[in-house]
N, C-alpha and C positions, 0 to 999 in steps of 0.2 A: 505495499500500501504505497501512499505516497505521505505525503507531511503533513495533509491537511487535520485540521483539530476539530473534535464536536463535543460542543458545549452541552448537553441537557440539561435542563431546569427543571428540577423535581426531583425528589427520588421515593416516589410510590413508587406501586409495582407496576405503571407503563415504564416511567423513568428505569428502574432497576432492567424492567425487562430490554428495552431499546439499550441500554449500554452491556446489558450481555452479548446480547446479539450483534454488537459493534468491535464490541474490545476480545470475542474469539473473531472476527472478522481479521483482525488482528490493525483496527483503527486507532487509535490516539483519541482518548476519550477523559473528559471531565464532567463531575457531576456536582450541581447548584445546589443547595438544600436549605429550603428556611429553619428549618426545624433543627433544633438536636441532636434529630434519630432521622433515621430512614423506613423507609414501608407507607409514609403515609396514613391510611386507616386499615391498612392491614398489619397487625403488631400488636404483640405482647409486653408487659411491661409490670413492673411490682407495686402491686396496691397497698400503701401500708396499714390503711385501716382493717383492710383482710388480712392483712398477712400472709401474702399469696402475687403470685403472677396468674394475672389474666391479662384471655384478650381484649380489647378496643370492641368487638366483634364475633359473633356467630355467623363462620362460613362453614358450609356443605359440598363437597368436592364431589364430585360424582366421576369417573374411569373414563366418560368416554370425552371428555373437556381435554381435548388434546394438548390445548395450550400451554396449561398448565403440566402437562405429561411431560413435553421438552422442556419445559423450562427447572421442572425439578431432575430430570435429564439432567440439564447443563450444567446445574448446581451441585450437585449429586448429593440431592435431597429426599429421594424417594423412598430412602426406608425409612424416614421421621413420620408418616403418615404413615395412619394407622385404619381401621374397621373392623366393620362387621366382614369385612372376605366373599360377601356372596349380596346378588340384587336385592338388599329386604329393607321394608320401610315402616318401622312400627310408629301406630297409631293411635289412637286415643281418641274417642267421646266424650270429655268432660260433664257433658248433664246429661248422659242416661247411661258412663260407666265406661260403655264399650271400650275391645281392646280389638284389636287385630293388627295381623303383621303383611305388607302388602309384598309378596314372596312372586318376584319375576324368575323365569327361565332363563339362564343361560344364553340362550340362542337368539334369534331372529324373530324367526312366527313365537306367538305370545301366547304359549301351551297355557299358560298360567294362569287367565282370564280363565278357561273352564272349570278352573276347580277353587269351586266357593269356597277352600280352608287358604287357598293362596290370594285369590282376590279383596277385593275394599269390602268388608263387610256391608253387605243390606242393598249390593249393587247387584245386576245379572250379565249377563255376556254380552248382549246389543248393548247396556251402557255405554260400553269402550271401544263403540265405534265412531261416539266420540268424536273421538282425535283424527279421525277424519276431516273434517268438521271443521281443525285448529290445523292442520299442515294443509288446507288448499283457504286460508284466507285471504283475500286484497290485503293491498297494502294499508287501507284507511276502513280495516274492520276490528272488531271491538270485540275480545274472550268474549261479551253477552249478546253481543249478534249473530256470532258463532255458535254458542252454548244454550243448553233449557239450564235455566236456573231451579229450576221444582223435583229436579231428583237427587238421588242419594250421593251418583258419582259427584257430585258438580260441589255439594253442599262437603263431599267427606275426603275429597282428591282434586279438583280439580280449582276450587276458591282457595282453601289457603297452598296452596303450590303456584297460582298467580299471585298473590299479594306477600308469599313468602321470595317469589321468584323474580319478579317485578318490582316489587314494593310501589302498586300501584294498584286504584280502582279497580277492578271490573271491569266496570259498564264502562271504563274509558282505555283500560289498559290493550294493548296493542295485541291485537291477536297471533300475526305474523313476526310478530318480535318473538313470541313463546314459543312459535311453531319451531323456529331458529336454533330455540336451548332444546325442544324437545328432537330435532336432527342428528343432536351430537352426544344424547341421553336415550331418553327410552323407545324414540321411533328406529334405536341404532340395535333394541335389545338387549337382555341382561349385563354383557361382559361389557356390554358400556352402561351401565346405570349398580355397581359399585358404588355403595360410599367409601370417601377419603375422608380420614381428619385428622387434623394435627393430633401427634401424640403426647407433643409437650405444647406449647403454644405457634401462633404465626410469628412470629417474628422468628422461634427457632425451624422452622418450613420456608417460610418465601423471604426471611428478608437474611440473614447470619450468612445460609451458603452463597447466598449472591456476595456477598457484603465479599465472604471470602475469594470467590473467583475471579470478583472484578481486584480484589490488591492484586495478587497473582499475578496477571498480566497487567498492571502498574496503571488502574483508575483511581484515582483521585475525585477523593467524595468531600464536599468543601462546604459544612455543614456552615449553619448562620447566614448562607449568604439570600434574601429575599430579593429577588430582583422586582427592583422600583420600575422603570421604563427602560427603552430600548429604542435604538435609533434606527433611523433607515436612510438612506442612501438608496433612492429610484426604488429598484426592486431586491437591493440587499439589506440582509442587516448589519452594522458595521460596530456598533457599541451596544454592552450591555451593562447598565448603570443600576446600584444594589443601593441597598439599605444603607450595608455599615462602608460609605461614603466608595466602594470599589467600582472602578470603571473596567470597564473589561472589552478591546479591538477585538474585533473576528473579522481575521484575515481574510483577503479574496477568494480561496478556497475550501476555507472554512465552514460548518454548518451549525445550527443551531438548533436543537427538540426542543422545543417546549410537552411540556409531557407536566399539567399544572389542574388545577380546578377549573373550570370550564370558564363560572365567573369571573376567576384570575384573569386568565387569556383575555375575557370580555374588553375588561379595564387596560390590558397590555393592546391589545387588537380591535380598538372597535368595529372593523369592517369584518372581523371572522362569523358567521352565524352558526350559535351556536343554542344548544338548549337554555328555558328562560323560565324552563319551571321545574321545582324540584320535590324531593316526597324526605322526611325524616327516618328513623330507626331509632327506637330504644331496645338499650340490651341489660338486661337486669342477671344481677352477680348474687349469689348468695352464698355462705361459705358451710354449705353442710353436707356429712357425710350420705346417700342413698342407697340405696339398695341395686344391688347388683345390675348396669343396664347393657351389655352384650353392645348392641349394635351402636353405643355413643350417643345415641339421642333419640328424639322422637316426635311425632308431628303430633301437632292439636288439636282441637276441633270444636268450637264452639267455649274456646277460651279467648282471654288478652291477646297471650299472643300468639306466636303456630310454631315456630318449634324450640323444646328443650335439649340442652346439650349438657353433659357428665362428663368432667376430667380433673383429676385430681384433689378429691373432695368437693372441687364446687358445682354448682348446677345455674348453669345459664339460661336466658331465655332471647328470644329478640320477636320483637313487636316490629313488625313490621308497617310500612305508610302509618304509623301514628298520629298524623294530620285524627287520624278517626277519635281520640283522645285527647282533643288538646283541652278541652273545657274541663278536663284533669291535672292538677298538679304533677310534672317527672316526680313527683318525693312520693304524690297520694299513691302511685301506682303496688308500692310494692306487697301492701296486703292483699289484693286481687289478686295479683302473679303468683306470689306465695302460696295463697287456696290455691290454685289449677296447680301450681306445683305440689303441693299436700295431699290433692288427689291422685297427681298420680305417679306419686310413690306412698301413699296410705302413709305421712306424717300429720303431727298435727299446726290446724291452721292458725292455731294462735301463737302457736311460738315460732316468729320471723326471727330465725337466724340473722348473725352479722350479712350486710348484701351493700352494691354499690349500684348504681341507676345511673346510665349515660344515654342523654340524647342528641344525636348527632339530625344538626337539622334540617344540610343539605346534604343527607347522604347519599343515596341517586339525582338522577334525573326522573323525574317522570315520564314510565314507557309510553308514553302513548303515541299515535300515529302522528300525529302535530308534530308533538315532541321531537320524533325519529325522525321527522323531515328537514329537521334542522341543525344537524350532524353534518360537521363536515369529512372530508376523507384527509388525509392524515398529511397531503401537500397542496396547497392552491397556490396556482404560476402566475399569483399576485408576488409573491415573495422569491428568490432563486434558492436561495441555503435556507430555509426555514421549513422543519417539517411538526405537523402536531400528533401529542399521542395523550391519548386519558379513556376510560371506560368511555368517557362521552362522547368521541369522536364515532365516525361510520361502522362500529364494529359487526352493525347487522343484531349484535348482543343487547340486553340490559347492559346494567352496571353492576360486574362481578367481574370477578378477580379473572376468571376466563378469558373476557370483552375486555379489562388494564391491561395482563400479560399480552393478547393478540392486535393490541393498539401499536404497544412500544415495538415488540416486530415490524409490523408494519408501516412505524416511520423510521426504523433500522432499515429497512429494506431498500427506501428512498432514498437514502442518504447512498446506500452501497452499489445502489443502482443506477447514479446520477454521476459521468465521466465528465471530469475536470482537465 
C-alpha cells in the first residue's frame, strides 16, 4: 500500500470494524474517539454500586449474523461467545404463566413447526405462513400492513420480535427491514438461528480483542478527541478540528471515515441525509442469583420488557421502544420490572435486589420506511476523500451490532477500492 493515512473518527463498533478491515489490508490507520474508552454503546463497565461488571445493553446475536462472525474470527474472539448451542428460544407469557421453547431444526426446511412441542405455544402450523407476508413486503409496507394482529403467533412471536429487533412500534415499523433480518436468520434455517451471548461481557467479546489486533498492526487510538468541525476545500476534507484545540491536516491522498452518531454527523455535515426520528431503550440490571437458565436468556410476553438475560449473578432486561413508558419515570420502573422477573424465576416480588436502570434516549433510529429512505450510502460523490459508517447508514438492517459492523466494512471497502 501507499503512504496514505486513513483517519477514522469514532471508536464504536462501526469505527472499530472499519479500522480492522483497513489495518489488516496494510493501510495506515489512526482512530479518534471523544470518550476515554472504545466500543460506543457496545461495552462493559464496572458498576461500583452493584460491585460487578455489567453491559450497557443486552444484545442477542445469531449464528447467521455473518458480519459479526467475520469480525469475531478476525479478532480471535469466536470462543468468547457462548449460548445454548442449538436454535432454541425460551419464552414465558407473564399473564398466563405459560412457558415454552421454540426449538427449530437445524436444516432449511422448517419441520419444527409441525411439532406442537417445538413451535410457539398455542399456534397452528398454518400460522407460520405469515412469514411469506414479511419476506415479500414492499419498501413502504409496515409490519401491521403485512400481518394480522389478532393471532397467537403475532402476540407471542411477531410483536415481541419486532419491538426487540427493530425497536419501533409495529404499526409504523418497516416490514422490509425485518425481512432483511430474517433473510440471514429464520429464513435461512436453524443453523443460522443459534443464539450467541458473550460469556463475560460485550467489551471482552467485541472491543478488547479488536483493540489488541489493531495495536499489533500499528493502529493508534487517540481518546479524548471530539471532532468539533472540519474544513472543506472544494470536494476534499483538508482539516479536522478537535475540541482540545488540535488541528489535523489531511494530506492529498488521505481519507477520513466519519463513524459517528447520526446527529453528530448532521451537525458536521448538514448536507448529509440522515434519519431524524429515534427511539430509546431502557436496560435494567439486578444483582441476584437466579435458577439456572441454560439458554442464558428468555423472551417475555405480556410484560414490560421483551427479553431477560442472566450472566454472572446479574439478571438484566431490555425494554425496547421505551417511549411507551414515557409517563413513568425510569427509576419507578424497578418495581414492575422486578415483578416480571420474579414471575419468571419464581422469586419474591417484594424483595427488590440491588439494581441499576439506564435509559439511552437516542439508542436507535426509528426503523420505519420513511426513516430507512433517509439513510445515506457510505460514499457521497460530493466529497472525494470521505466515507461514512454507522448503523444508521444504508446497510439494509436496523440499528444492530450486525448493521454497525457491516457499515464499517462497507466504508473500508470504499477507501480500499479508491485508486490514488
